[in-house]
N, CA, C and O atoms as a DFTB+ gen file, in Angstrom:
660 C
 N C O
     1  1       0.855      -1.175       0.000
     2  2       0.000       0.000       0.000
     3  2       0.894       1.230       0.000
     4  3       1.958       1.248       0.618
     5  1       0.451       2.225      -0.687
     6  2       1.208       3.470      -0.757
     7  2       0.243       4.631      -0.916
     8  3      -0.906       4.465      -1.324
     9  1       0.736       5.784      -0.588
    10  2      -0.052       7.000      -0.768
    11  2       0.918       8.139      -1.053
    12  3       2.076       8.104      -0.637
    13  1       0.437       9.131      -1.756
    14  2       1.203      10.339      -1.975
    15  2       0.445      11.478      -1.325
    16  3      -0.741      11.676      -1.586
    17  1       1.128      12.216      -0.488
    18  2       0.507      13.326       0.230
    19  2       1.252      14.593      -0.149
    20  3       2.477      14.658      -0.046
    21  1       0.516      15.589      -0.583
    22  2       1.111      16.866      -0.970
    23  2       0.257      18.006      -0.428
    24  3      -0.899      17.810      -0.052
    25  1       0.835      19.184      -0.396
    26  2       0.083      20.368       0.010
    27  2      -0.915      20.716      -1.089
    28  3      -0.730      20.350      -2.250
    29  1      -1.960      21.418      -0.715
    30  2      -3.021      21.763      -1.663
    31  2      -2.503      22.486      -2.902
    32  3      -2.970      22.212      -4.008
    33  1      -1.549      23.405      -2.743
    34  2      -1.075      24.148      -3.916
    35  2      -0.385      23.210      -4.915
    36  3      -0.432      23.465      -6.118
    37  1       0.244      22.148      -4.450
    38  2       0.849      21.178      -5.364
    39  2      -0.249      20.367      -6.031
    40  3      -0.231      20.178      -7.247
    41  1      -1.202      19.889      -5.246
    42  2      -2.317      19.117      -5.795
    43  2      -3.066      19.926      -6.851
    44  3      -3.369      19.425      -7.934
    45  1      -3.357      21.166      -6.527
    46  2      -4.113      22.018      -7.446
    47  2      -3.377      22.260      -8.766
    48  3      -4.011      22.501      -9.793
    49  1      -2.066      22.197      -8.743
    50  2      -1.315      22.420      -9.988
    51  2      -1.540      21.298     -10.991
    52  3      -1.241      21.468     -12.173
    53  1      -2.055      20.166     -10.556
    54  2      -2.326      19.051     -11.457
    55  2      -3.789      18.982     -11.902
    56  3      -4.136      18.167     -12.758
    57  1      -4.635      19.816     -11.338
    58  2      -6.039      19.793     -11.725
    59  2      -6.221      20.427     -13.100
    60  3      -5.593      21.436     -13.421
    61  1      -7.066      19.837     -13.881
    62  2      -7.339      20.370     -15.211
    63  2      -7.944      19.303     -16.091
    64  3      -8.160      18.169     -15.665
    65  1      -8.205      19.675     -17.289
    66  2      -8.777      18.744     -18.253
    67  2      -7.680      17.830     -18.801
    68  3      -6.522      18.235     -18.909
    69  1      -8.052      16.596     -19.145
    70  2      -7.053      15.687     -19.715
    71  2      -6.346      16.278     -20.929
    72  3      -5.156      16.034     -21.129
    73  1      -7.053      17.044     -21.732
    74  2      -6.445      17.631     -22.928
    75  2      -5.341      18.630     -22.572
    76  3      -4.449      18.893     -23.379
    77  1      -5.410      19.182     -21.357
    78  2      -4.391      20.133     -20.919
    79  2      -3.091      19.440     -20.496
    80  3      -2.064      20.095     -20.320
    81  1      -3.140      18.110     -20.333
    82  2      -1.945      17.361     -19.928
    83  2      -1.490      17.658     -18.523
    84  3      -0.307      17.516     -18.214
    85  1      -2.404      18.069     -17.660
    86  2      -2.041      18.434     -16.295
    87  2      -2.396      17.356     -15.291
    88  3      -2.079      17.503     -14.111
    89  1      -3.027      16.300     -15.702
    90  2      -3.428      15.272     -14.755
    91  2      -2.321      14.237     -14.590
    92  3      -1.566      13.957     -15.521
    93  1      -2.245      13.690     -13.415
    94  2      -1.296      12.627     -13.127
    95  2      -2.100      11.361     -12.904
    96  3      -3.080      11.354     -12.158
    97  1      -1.682      10.307     -13.549
    98  2      -2.398       9.043     -13.387
    99  2      -1.392       7.971     -13.045
   100  3      -0.330       7.877     -13.661
   101  1      -1.728       7.177     -12.073
   102  2      -0.882       6.066     -11.690
   103  2      -1.749       4.828     -11.746
   104  3      -2.851       4.817     -11.198
   105  1      -1.266       3.786     -12.400
   106  2      -2.064       2.577     -12.590
   107  2      -1.274       1.383     -12.086
   108  3      -0.060       1.304     -12.275
   109  1      -1.965       0.463     -11.450
   110  2      -1.352      -0.814     -11.103
   111  2      -2.412      -1.892     -11.186
   112  3      -3.593      -1.593     -11.362
   113  1      -2.007      -3.123     -11.064
   114  2      -2.933      -4.230     -11.305
   115  2      -3.894      -4.480     -10.155
   116  3      -4.919      -5.136     -10.346
   117  1      -3.592      -3.977      -8.968
   118  2      -4.465      -4.267      -7.830
   119  2      -4.928      -3.010      -7.099
   120  3      -5.516      -3.114      -6.023
   121  1      -4.683      -1.848      -7.644
   122  2      -5.023      -0.595      -6.983
   123  2      -6.480      -0.522      -6.565
   124  3      -7.380      -0.813      -7.353
   125  1      -6.699      -0.138      -5.340
   126  2      -8.050       0.017      -4.831
   127  2      -8.749      -1.297      -4.509
   128  3      -9.944      -1.303      -4.215
   129  1      -8.031      -2.397      -4.560
   130  2      -8.633      -3.706      -4.302
   131  2      -8.972      -3.834      -2.823
   132  3      -8.139      -3.557      -1.960
   133  1     -10.194      -4.253      -2.540
   134  2     -10.676      -4.329      -1.153
   135  2      -9.841      -5.285      -0.311
   136  3      -9.584      -5.001       0.859
   137  1      -9.418      -6.395      -0.870
   138  2      -8.616      -7.351      -0.101
   139  2      -7.262      -6.743       0.244
   140  3      -6.785      -6.892       1.369
   141  1      -6.639      -6.061      -0.712
   142  2      -5.348      -5.418      -0.438
   143  2      -5.498      -4.380       0.674
   144  3      -4.643      -4.281       1.553
   145  1      -6.559      -3.627       0.634
   146  2      -6.798      -2.617       1.677
   147  2      -7.018      -3.280       3.034
   148  3      -6.499      -2.806       4.044
   149  1      -7.781      -4.369       3.065
   150  2      -8.036      -5.080       4.320
   151  2      -6.739      -5.644       4.898
   152  3      -6.511      -5.580       6.106
   153  1      -5.897      -6.193       4.034
   154  2      -4.613      -6.733       4.491
   155  2      -3.735      -5.616       5.048
   156  3      -3.072      -5.799       6.069
   157  1      -3.728      -4.472       4.390
   158  2      -2.928      -3.350       4.865
   159  2      -3.410      -2.882       6.238
   160  3      -2.596      -2.622       7.125
   161  1      -4.701      -2.775       6.415
   162  2      -5.253      -2.358       7.705
   163  2      -4.878      -3.364       8.785
   164  3      -4.479      -2.978       9.884
   165  1      -5.006      -4.653       8.477
   166  2      -4.668      -5.686       9.466
   167  2      -3.176      -5.636       9.803
   168  3      -2.793      -5.842      10.955
   169  1      -2.344      -5.366       8.810
   170  2      -0.916      -5.252       9.053
   171  2      -0.624      -4.118      10.028
   172  3       0.184      -4.279      10.943
   173  1      -1.267      -2.992       9.842
   174  2      -1.088      -1.858      10.759
   175  2      -1.566      -2.232      12.156
   176  3      -0.913      -1.896      13.144
   177  1      -2.695      -2.922      12.247
   178  2      -3.204      -3.353      13.548
   179  2      -2.202      -4.257      14.263
   180  3      -1.973      -4.103      15.463
   181  1      -1.609      -5.194      13.536
   182  2      -0.617      -6.101      14.130
   183  2       0.587      -5.311      14.624
   184  3       1.089      -5.561      15.720
   185  1       1.053      -4.357      13.818
   186  2       2.195      -3.544      14.241
   187  2       1.901      -2.811      15.541
   188  3       2.769      -2.699      16.407
   189  1       0.674      -2.310      15.678
   190  2       0.297      -1.599      16.902
   191  2       0.105      -2.562      18.069
   192  3       0.605      -2.310      19.165
   193  1      -0.617      -3.668      17.844
   194  2      -0.886      -4.646      18.904
   195  2       0.402      -5.241      19.468
   196  3       0.543      -5.401      20.680
   197  1       1.325      -5.563      18.591
   198  2       2.568      -6.208      19.014
   199  2       3.661      -5.203      19.353
   200  3       4.787      -5.579      19.679
   201  1       3.313      -3.911      19.271
   202  2       4.248      -2.835      19.620
   203  2       5.589      -3.002      18.891
   204  3       6.658      -2.932      19.497
   205  1       5.500      -3.224      17.579
   206  2       6.702      -3.508      16.804
   207  2       7.643      -2.313      16.692
   208  3       8.856      -2.500      16.602
   209  1       7.118      -1.103      16.694
   210  2       8.003       0.074      16.659
   211  2       8.809       0.170      17.959
   212  3      10.010       0.438      17.933
   213  1       8.146      -0.047      19.083
   214  2       8.838      -0.027      20.366
   215  2       9.858      -1.159      20.438
   216  3      10.963      -0.986      20.951
   217  1       9.468      -2.317      19.916
   218  2      10.360      -3.475      19.895
   219  2      11.605      -3.176      19.057
   220  3      12.717      -3.540      19.438
   221  1      11.411      -2.513      17.918
   222  2      12.545      -2.158      17.066
   223  2      13.507      -1.230      17.807
   224  3      14.724      -1.376      17.690
   225  1      12.972      -0.291      18.556
   226  2      13.829       0.625      19.315
   227  2      14.610      -0.133      20.385
   228  3      15.815       0.064      20.541
   229  1      13.915      -1.000      21.119
   230  2      14.558      -1.755      22.207
   231  2      15.615      -2.720      21.665
   232  3      16.755      -2.723      22.129
   233  1      15.236      -3.528      20.692
   234  2      16.182      -4.516      20.179
   235  2      17.260      -3.873      19.315
   236  3      18.372      -4.393      19.219
   237  1      16.939      -2.752      18.689
   238  2      17.962      -2.020      17.956
   239  2      19.053      -1.513      18.884
   240  3      20.238      -1.599      18.559
   241  1      18.662      -0.986      20.034
   242  2      19.650      -0.530      21.022
   243  2      20.485      -1.717      21.513
   244  3      21.701      -1.607      21.667
   245  1      19.824      -2.843      21.755
   246  2      20.527      -4.052      22.203
   247  2      21.535      -4.506      21.142
   248  3      22.687      -4.797      21.461
   249  1      21.096      -4.564      19.883
   250  2      21.976      -5.007      18.805
   251  2      23.129      -4.031      18.605
   252  3      24.265      -4.460      18.400
   253  1      22.863      -2.733      18.659
   254  2      23.941      -1.757      18.494
   255  2      24.961      -1.863      19.617
   256  3      26.161      -1.722      19.382
   257  1      24.489      -2.113      20.848
   258  2      25.423      -2.319      21.958
   259  2      26.323      -3.515      21.673
   260  3      27.531      -3.464      21.902
   261  1      25.725      -4.587      21.172
   262  2      26.519      -5.767      20.829
   263  2      27.513      -5.478      19.715
   264  3      28.666      -5.905      19.776
   265  1      27.068      -4.757      18.704
   266  2      27.946      -4.441      17.582
   267  2      29.095      -3.529      17.994
   268  3      30.167      -3.572      17.390
   269  1      28.885      -2.713      19.008
   270  2      29.966      -1.836      19.482
   271  2      31.121      -2.632      20.082
   272  3      32.234      -2.116      20.192
   273  1      30.871      -3.885      20.470
   274  2      31.971      -4.725      20.958
   275  2      32.944      -5.035      19.818
   276  3      34.081      -5.440      20.063
   277  1      32.502      -4.847      18.583
   278  2      33.357      -5.111      17.426
   279  2      34.416      -4.029      17.235
   280  3      35.287      -4.167      16.376
   281  1      34.355      -2.950      18.027
   282  2      35.392      -1.922      17.950
   283  2      36.757      -2.500      18.319
   284  3      37.785      -1.868      18.075
   285  1      36.770      -3.690      18.903
   286  2      38.053      -4.332      19.209
   287  2      38.814      -4.666      17.933
   288  3      40.029      -4.866      17.954
   289  1      38.075      -4.726      16.808
   290  2      38.705      -4.905      15.504
   291  2      39.072      -3.523      14.968
   292  3      38.233      -2.623      14.941
   293  1      40.302      -3.358      14.550
   294  2      40.756      -2.065      14.046
   295  2      40.038      -1.613      12.784
   296  3      40.122      -0.441      12.417
   297  1      39.335      -2.519      12.113
   298  2      38.651      -2.171      10.869
   299  2      37.262      -1.592      11.084
   300  3      36.635      -1.140      10.125
   301  1      36.768      -1.593      12.305
   302  2      35.439      -1.019      12.572
   303  2      35.619       0.456      12.891
   304  3      36.196       0.823      13.915
   305  1      35.116       1.290      12.000
   306  2      35.255       2.732      12.170
   307  2      34.092       3.362      12.909
   308  3      34.265       4.360      13.608
   309  1      32.890       2.779      12.758
   310  2      31.715       3.340      13.409
   311  2      30.595       2.307      13.405
   312  3      30.519       1.447      12.527
   313  1      29.741       2.413      14.393
   314  2      28.485       1.657      14.450
   315  2      27.404       2.700      14.669
   316  3      27.443       3.445      15.649
   317  1      26.442       2.755      13.764
   318  2      25.399       3.779      13.878
   319  2      24.077       3.222      13.359
   320  3      24.041       2.254      12.600
   321  1      23.001       3.861      13.790
   322  2      21.704       3.431      13.293
   323  2      20.571       4.021      14.092
   324  3      20.769       4.817      15.010
   325  1      19.391       3.613      13.722
   326  2      18.169       3.989      14.425
   327  2      17.287       2.757      14.412
   328  3      16.998       2.193      13.356
   329  1      16.864       2.347      15.594
   330  2      16.082       1.127      15.672
   331  2      16.887      -0.040      15.136
   332  3      18.045      -0.231      15.505
   333  1      16.271      -0.813      14.271
   334  2      16.935      -1.977      13.698
   335  2      17.563      -1.718      12.330
   336  3      17.970      -2.660      11.651
   337  1      17.645      -0.472      11.925
   338  2      18.351      -0.114      10.698
   339  2      19.735       0.371      11.115
   340  3      19.887       1.478      11.631
   341  1      20.751      -0.479      10.882
   342  2      22.066      -0.268      11.484
   343  2      23.159      -0.398      10.435
   344  3      23.054      -1.196       9.504
   345  1      24.213       0.403      10.601
   346  2      25.379       0.316       9.735
   347  2      26.644       0.129      10.553
   348  3      26.809       0.732      11.614
   349  1      27.543      -0.720      10.042
   350  2      28.862      -0.931      10.644
   351  2      29.880      -0.508       9.589
   352  3      30.076      -1.196       8.588
   353  1      30.520       0.628       9.828
   354  2      31.467       1.184       8.863
   355  2      32.812       0.486       9.005
   356  3      33.321       0.321      10.113
   357  1      33.385       0.077       7.873
   358  2      34.677      -0.599       7.865
   359  2      35.731       0.322       7.256
   360  3      35.545       0.876       6.172
   361  1      36.845       0.471       7.979
   362  2      37.894       1.416       7.584
   363  2      39.267       0.767       7.738
   364  3      39.422      -0.264       8.393
   365  1      40.247       1.398       7.122
   366  2      41.624       0.956       7.345
   367  2      42.227       1.678       8.539
   368  3      43.172       1.194       9.163
   369  1      41.663       2.858       8.851
   370  2      42.169       3.666       9.949
   371  2      41.019       4.491      10.531
   372  3      40.357       5.238       9.811
   373  1      40.790       4.354      11.829
   374  2      39.669       5.066      12.458
   375  2      39.844       6.576      12.458
   376  3      38.866       7.314      12.340
   377  1      41.057       7.033      12.585
   378  2      41.297       8.473      12.668
   379  2      41.011       9.153      11.340
   380  3      40.307      10.161      11.295
   381  1      41.549       8.612      10.271
   382  2      41.367       9.227       8.955
   383  2      40.063       8.796       8.291
   384  3      39.608       9.426       7.336
   385  1      39.463       7.719       8.801
   386  2      38.238       7.137       8.226
   387  2      38.455       6.670       6.786
   388  3      37.520       6.651       5.986
   389  1      39.688       6.296       6.463
   390  2      39.964       5.758       5.135
   391  2      39.163       4.474       4.953
   392  3      39.201       3.574       5.792
   393  1      38.446       4.412       3.851
   394  2      37.553       3.276       3.625
   395  2      38.332       1.990       3.392
   396  3      39.377       1.981       2.741
   397  1      37.800       0.918       3.935
   398  2      38.352      -0.397       3.658
   399  2      38.082      -0.725       2.195
   400  3      37.041      -0.343       1.660
   401  1      38.987      -1.414       1.556
   402  2      38.868      -1.708       0.136
   403  2      37.687      -2.605      -0.209
   404  3      37.182      -3.358       0.624
   405  1      37.272      -2.499      -1.450
   406  2      36.118      -3.236      -1.956
   407  2      36.235      -4.738      -1.730
   408  3      35.296      -5.365      -1.240
   409  1      37.376      -5.320      -2.080
   410  2      37.554      -6.771      -1.951
   411  2      37.468      -7.208      -0.496
   412  3      36.911      -8.263      -0.191
   413  1      38.017      -6.399       0.396
   414  2      37.983      -6.750       1.817
   415  2      36.562      -6.675       2.375
   416  3      36.133      -7.556       3.120
   417  1      35.842      -5.623       2.009
   418  2      34.454      -5.500       2.462
   419  2      33.624      -6.658       1.896
   420  3      32.806      -7.251       2.598
   421  1      33.848      -6.966       0.620
   422  2      33.116      -8.070       0.005
   423  2      33.447      -9.387       0.697
   424  3      32.590     -10.264       0.803
   425  1      34.671      -9.532       1.164
   426  2      35.050     -10.723       1.920
   427  2      34.232     -10.869       3.200
   428  3      33.838     -11.975       3.570
   429  1      33.978      -9.748       3.874
   430  2      33.146      -9.770       5.080
   431  2      31.709     -10.156       4.722
   432  3      31.078     -10.949       5.420
   433  1      31.205      -9.588       3.633
   434  2      29.852      -9.901       3.166
   435  2      29.745     -11.388       2.826
   436  3      28.802     -12.065       3.238
   437  1      30.729     -11.886       2.067
   438  2      30.707     -13.290       1.649
   439  2      30.820     -14.237       2.840
   440  3      30.099     -15.232       2.914
   441  1      31.724     -13.932       3.774
   442  2      31.869     -14.762       4.973
   443  2      30.553     -14.806       5.737
   444  3      30.107     -15.866       6.176
   445  1      29.940     -13.636       5.886
   446  2      28.672     -13.563       6.619
   447  2      27.613     -14.432       5.947
   448  3      26.918     -15.198       6.615
   449  1      27.493     -14.312       4.639
   450  2      26.492     -15.079       3.900
   451  2      26.740     -16.585       4.043
   452  3      25.802     -17.355       4.254
   453  1      27.989     -16.994       3.930
   454  2      28.326     -18.419       4.068
   455  2      27.994     -18.948       5.453
   456  3      27.830     -20.152       5.650
   457  1      27.896     -18.035       6.409
   458  2      27.594     -18.421       7.785
   459  2      26.178     -18.040       8.202
   460  3      25.887     -17.892       9.388
   461  1      25.300     -17.883       7.206
   462  2      23.874     -17.710       7.474
   463  2      23.399     -16.312       7.782
   464  3      22.264     -16.137       8.224
   465  1      24.233     -15.306       7.564
   466  2      23.849     -13.919       7.843
   467  2      23.907     -13.117       6.550
   468  3      24.974     -12.962       5.956
   469  1      22.777     -12.618       6.122
   470  2      22.731     -11.804       4.918
   471  2      22.822     -10.341       5.330
   472  3      21.987      -9.842       6.083
   473  1      23.855      -9.660       4.823
   474  2      24.057      -8.245       5.114
   475  2      24.109      -7.483       3.800
   476  3      24.327      -8.066       2.738
   477  1      23.908      -6.185       3.882
   478  2      24.009      -5.322       2.716
   479  2      25.261      -4.475       2.795
   480  3      26.060      -4.601       3.723
   481  1      25.419      -3.607       1.802
   482  2      26.543      -2.676       1.760
   483  2      26.027      -1.310       1.337
   484  3      25.148      -1.210       0.481
   485  1      26.566      -0.274       1.926
   486  2      26.181       1.087       1.560
   487  2      27.334       2.024       1.870
   488  3      28.298       1.652       2.539
   489  1      27.217       3.241       1.370
   490  2      28.207       4.276       1.666
   491  2      29.407       4.205       0.742
   492  3      29.711       3.146       0.192
   493  1      30.081       5.309       0.572
   494  2      31.335       5.324      -0.162
   495  2      31.225       5.215      -1.662
   496  3      32.248       5.119      -2.341
   497  1      30.048       5.225      -2.196
   498  2      29.904       5.133      -3.638
   499  2      30.021       3.717      -4.152
   500  3      30.144       2.761      -3.386
   501  1      29.980       3.605      -5.445
   502  2      29.940       2.300      -6.093
   503  2      31.197       1.467      -5.870
   504  3      31.122       0.245      -5.742
   505  1      32.339       2.120      -5.823
   506  2      33.581       1.368      -5.714
   507  2      33.792       0.737      -4.348
   508  3      34.310      -0.375      -4.252
   509  1      33.400       1.427      -3.305
   510  2      33.736       0.935      -1.982
   511  2      32.538       0.403      -1.205
   512  3      32.547      -0.751      -0.778
   513  1      31.536       1.201      -1.021
   514  2      30.388       0.780      -0.211
   515  2      30.881       0.061       1.044
   516  3      30.642      -1.133       1.224
   517  1      31.559       0.793       1.894
   518  2      32.280       0.194       3.013
   519  2      31.474       0.086       4.305
   520  3      32.044      -0.197       5.359
   521  1      30.180       0.302       4.246
   522  2      29.360       0.155       5.446
   523  2      28.486      -1.078       5.311
   524  3      27.680      -1.191       4.387
   525  1      28.660      -1.995       6.244
   526  2      27.821      -3.184       6.300
   527  2      26.472      -2.731       6.856
   528  3      26.408      -2.120       7.923
   529  1      25.406      -3.029       6.136
   530  2      24.081      -2.602       6.575
   531  2      23.266      -3.790       7.069
   532  3      23.302      -4.879       6.496
   533  1      22.539      -3.547       8.136
   534  2      21.688      -4.557       8.755
   535  2      20.285      -3.990       8.892
   536  3      20.111      -2.839       9.294
   537  1      19.307      -4.779       8.566
   538  2      17.909      -4.393       8.733
   539  2      17.099      -5.653       9.012
   540  3      16.312      -6.099       8.177
   541  1      17.308      -6.225      10.211
   542  2      16.601      -7.468      10.525
   543  2      15.108      -7.229      10.732
   544  3      14.680      -6.091      10.924
   545  1      14.328      -8.285      10.695
   546  2      12.878      -8.138      10.878
   547  2      12.539      -7.647      12.278
   548  3      13.307      -7.840      13.221
   549  1      11.393      -7.017      12.399
   550  2      10.958      -6.453      13.678
   551  2      10.706      -7.526      14.738
   552  3      10.601      -7.205      15.922
   553  1      10.609      -8.775      14.336
   554  2      10.336      -9.857      15.286
   555  2      11.612     -10.591      15.705
   556  3      11.544     -11.678      16.279
   557  1      12.773      -9.999      15.421
   558  2      14.043     -10.618      15.780
   559  2      14.127     -10.803      17.296
   560  3      13.545     -10.028      18.055
   561  1      14.851     -11.828      17.725
   562  2      15.032     -12.099      19.156
   563  2      16.413     -11.636      19.602
   564  3      17.281     -11.351      18.777
   565  1      16.605     -11.565      20.917
   566  2      17.932     -11.210      21.442
   567  2      18.965     -12.255      21.027
   568  3      20.103     -11.912      20.704
   569  1      18.576     -13.519      21.035
   570  2      19.500     -14.586      20.629
   571  2      19.924     -14.394      19.174
   572  3      21.085     -14.620      18.833
   573  1      19.003     -13.985      18.325
   574  2      19.345     -13.745      16.918
   575  2      20.241     -12.512      16.778
   576  3      21.125     -12.484      15.922
   577  1      20.018     -11.497      17.612
   578  2      20.910     -10.333      17.622
   579  2      22.319     -10.773      18.017
   580  3      23.303     -10.345      17.413
   581  1      22.408     -11.624      19.027
   582  2      23.712     -12.128      19.463
   583  2      24.391     -12.897      18.336
   584  3      25.606     -12.802      18.164
   585  1      23.628     -13.644      17.581
   586  2      24.188     -14.409      16.451
   587  2      24.731     -13.466      15.380
   588  3      25.783     -13.738      14.801
   589  1      24.046     -12.384      15.110
   590  2      24.539     -11.395      14.141
   591  2      25.911     -10.889      14.578
   592  3      26.846     -10.840      13.779
   593  1      26.024     -10.514      15.852
   594  2      27.291      -9.998      16.373
   595  2      28.369     -11.075      16.272
   596  3      29.502     -10.793      15.883
   597  1      28.013     -12.297      16.620
   598  2      28.983     -13.401      16.600
   599  2      29.495     -13.665      15.186
   600  3      30.698     -13.847      14.994
   601  1      28.611     -13.688      14.201
   602  2      29.032     -13.941      12.814
   603  2      29.906     -12.797      12.312
   604  3      30.940     -13.044      11.692
   605  1      29.511     -11.551      12.568
   606  2      30.334     -10.427      12.128
   607  2      31.687     -10.413      12.836
   608  3      32.695     -10.052      12.229
   609  1      31.721     -10.794      14.090
   610  2      32.988     -10.889      14.822
   611  2      33.904     -11.904      14.138
   612  3      35.087     -11.635      13.934
   613  1      33.363     -13.063      13.786
   614  2      34.155     -14.086      13.103
   615  2      34.585     -13.605      11.711
   616  3      35.702     -13.887      11.276
   617  1      33.709     -12.886      11.018
   618  2      34.048     -12.365       9.694
   619  2      35.206     -11.372       9.780
   620  3      36.106     -11.385       8.941
   621  1      35.177     -10.519      10.792
   622  2      36.247      -9.535      10.951
   623  2      37.539     -10.187      11.419
   624  3      38.625      -9.737      11.055
   625  1      37.436     -11.235      12.216
   626  2      38.616     -12.000      12.622
   627  2      39.229     -12.687      11.409
   628  3      40.450     -12.706      11.250
   629  1      38.377     -13.252      10.551
   630  2      38.835     -13.882       9.317
   631  2      39.552     -12.860       8.437
   632  3      40.608     -13.147       7.872
   633  1      38.972     -11.670       8.328
   634  2      39.593     -10.601       7.540
   635  2      40.977     -10.274       8.100
   636  3      41.942     -10.151       7.345
   637  1      41.072     -10.133       9.421
   638  2      42.351      -9.812      10.053
   639  2      43.377     -10.920       9.804
   640  3      44.545     -10.637       9.535
   641  1      42.945     -12.169       9.893
   642  2      43.852     -13.301       9.637
   643  2      44.383     -13.278       8.214
   644  3      45.549     -13.599       7.985
   645  1      43.539     -12.902       7.250
   646  2      43.932     -12.908       5.841
   647  2      44.750     -11.691       5.440
   648  3      45.627     -11.777       4.582
   649  1      44.456     -10.549       6.071
   650  2      45.079      -9.296       5.613
   651  2      46.014      -8.651       6.624
   652  3      46.759      -7.732       6.283
   653  1      45.982      -9.117       7.843
   654  2      46.791      -8.491       8.892
   655  2      46.195      -7.207       9.420
   656  3      46.854      -6.480      10.163
   657  1      44.945      -6.911       9.045
   658  2      44.292      -5.683       9.532
   659  2      43.579      -5.934      10.838
   660  3      42.974      -5.018      11.397
């Protein structure tokens, strides 16, 4: 489900006759479908009933605390995030924030994947993307957060063993 919300002056700029070419039309295969709307409403109800936003804040803080233990690795430049949307920046030097190389970051990604943890990459542009990104589901458990930290710890240890970093 999606919606576009604009101020009246923006909305009014699109009003007019079709011949004027001022109308905006968006089409999809299920737009306005009653079942899709019912599912969306139920999804919102579940999020509220299960307090998933609050859970994301609580478990996000827990996971970030765990990830901060990875500062023992010289390649971790920063751990930052909000809720369960978290980034672990990888660098060659914390002071200069020089980005860790593409192959090394990819090695961390590959190690993580081989060990059951799917992570993303962001930051630094196309060549480097030196920030490992995490966005686990809102229903994640503390044990699963601990597993994320454990796998990334092993990935960074593996990197250090291979590169001396």
